[in-house]
C-alpha positions, 0 to 999 in steps of 0.5 A: 391297921397301923399301915393304912390308918392315919397316925392320929386315928391309929393313936386314938384307937390304941387307947380304946377298949376292944368294944369301942375299937370294934364299933369305931373301926366298923364305922370307919371302914363303912364310911370308906366303902366304895360301893355302898349298894353291896353288902361287902366292903370291897376296900376292906376285902382288898386290905384283908387279901393283901395281908393274907398274901403278905403273910404267905409270901413274905414270912421271915423265920418267926416274923409274920409276913405283914410285919416285914418291910416287904409285907408292909410295902405290899399291904400299902401299895398292892401288887407291883405293876412291873 
């Protein structure tokens, strides 16, 4: 979440307990849903897909792929166009 949330929101979330954080993030991602007529949040699904891909492709020794520089760039920007 630290890669895609605004810094002020991320700082506030870090201060919350798990239940508050869950409720807040659910409302936050719901507000960003590009197609509210569907059950799924396509934006959140894309983020999860990018994190999974980064973990598979950019893992370095004992560092998870999402926590590498290449993984961070992929999560933020998505698949390269060229």
